[in-house]
N, C-alpha and C positions, 0 to 999 in steps of 0.2 A: 766537767762536762761542757761548761760554757766556753772554756779555752779551747777545747777540742773542736767545738762547733765553729768558732772563729777561725781556727787554723784550717779546718776543712773548707770553709768558705773562701779564704784567701788562696788556698791551693787550687780550688776549683776555678777561681777567676784567673789566676796565672796560667793554668793549663788551657782554658778556653781561649784566652787572648793569643796564645802562641799557635793555636789551631787555625786561627783566622789570619795569621800573618802571611805576607807575600812569600811564595815559594823561593827558596834560594838555591835549589839544587837543579835548576833547569839547564839545558844545554847551551842556551844563548838567548839573545834578544834581537828584535828587529826594530830599528828606529826609522820612522817615516819622516821625510823632509820634503819641502817644496814651498811654493808660495802661490798666492792668488793675485793675479794682475788685474788692473783696472781695464785696460784695453789691449787688444792683440791685433794682428794683421787681419785683413779680410781675405777669405779664400774665394777666388774667382768662381762664379757659378758653373762654368764649364769644367772646372776641376773637381767639383763636388761629386758628380756621378758620370764619370767618363768611361768609355769603352776603348780598350787597346786591342786592336786586331792583330793577333800573332800569325794570322794567315793559315793557309792549308799547307801542311808540311808532310812530306813523305816519311813513312816510318823508317825508311832506309837512312834518313838523315840522323836518326836516333838509334842506330844499330847496336851500339855498345854502351854499357853503363858509363855515365859521366859525359856522354856526348851532349852537345847543345845545338840549338838552332840559332840563326841570326837574331840578335837582340832588336827589339822594337822600342823606340824612345817614347816616353810619355812625360808630361810636365804638369806639375802642380803650381798654380800661379797665385802668389800672395801680393796684396797691395795695401796701401794706406797703413803701413806699419808705423807705430809710434817711434819716435827717435830713441826711446829707451830700449827698444827691442832690436838688437843688432844681429842676432842669429837665430836660426831655428833648426830643429832636427825633425825627422819624420819617423813615425813608428807605424809599421804595417802589421795588421792582425788578420787572422783568418785560420782556417783549418790547415794544419801542417801535414806533410807526409809523415806517417808514423816514424819516430826516431830521428827526424831530420828537420830542424826548425829553419833551415835555409831554403826549404822548398814548400811552396803553397800547393796543397792537394787539389786535384781536379774535383769539380762539383760532380757528385755521384749521380748517375742516371742510368737508364737502360742501355744506352749506347756509348758509354764513356770509355775512352782509351785507358789502357792500364800501363803501369810501370813508368809513368811520366809525371813530372810536376812542373811548376813554374817558379823560376828564380828571378828575384828582383835585385837590381844593382843600383848604386848611386851614380852621380855624375863622373866619378873617377873609376867606374867599373868594379867597385868593391861590393860584393854580395852583402845584402842586408838580411839578417836573420829576422824572422817574424818575432813580434813581441819585444824587439830591441830597437833602440834609437839608431837612426842613421848617423853618419858624420854630420857635423854642423854646416849649414849653408849660411853664408853672410847675407844680411838683409839691408836694404835701404828703405827710405820712406816712399820710394816709387814702386814700380812694378818689379816683382822678383820671380824669376822662373827657376823653380827647383826641378832639375832634370833627373830622370830615372830611366832605366831600361828594364824590359822583361823578356824572358826567353824560356823555351821549353828545355827541360833537362831530363835525360834518360836515367831512370832509377836502376834499371837493369838492362840486360841484353834482350829482353823479351817484351819490348814495347808493342802494344797492340793498336789497331786502328780504332777510331771512334771520336766522339766529341771530346774536346780538350779545353774546357772552360773552367774558370775559377773566379772567385770573388775575394777581394781583400778590402778591409776598411783601413783608413789611415787617420792618424792623429798628429797634429802639429804640436811639437814640444818647444816652448820658448825658453 
């Protein structure tokens, strides 16, 4: 009886330890990497909260899906970058047009235009998807102008008139 009790205890310990082991049958894993820096560039105060006026645009300019308006330039200004920081990327976040992360959705309101979004592009006119990093911009220790453009983009052939405003937040990635 004593041997049976010892065997049952050992078996219980073995079974309970395997129940708490890390799962080995998962579909995969995610590794997070990065670093924390001591100093970064300064973002110019005029860049922090700026307004880009895309103008008053006729809906006939956006008559067919995929049509765009003239792009308006905007700039994020960085300065006082440490010598160890030689490049930066920019990530724009915001509410996307459903199913298309290359388009920023218009801010919803009573008089908001429909079937149109805003597209952001880098200095080489490459569209930047929301929540993804732009191409790298070279930096110096002086003033750095990171140029971008924004334009309206027709989602369908049925663009309606109304307010066409949107908001994006940006993050500088070093």
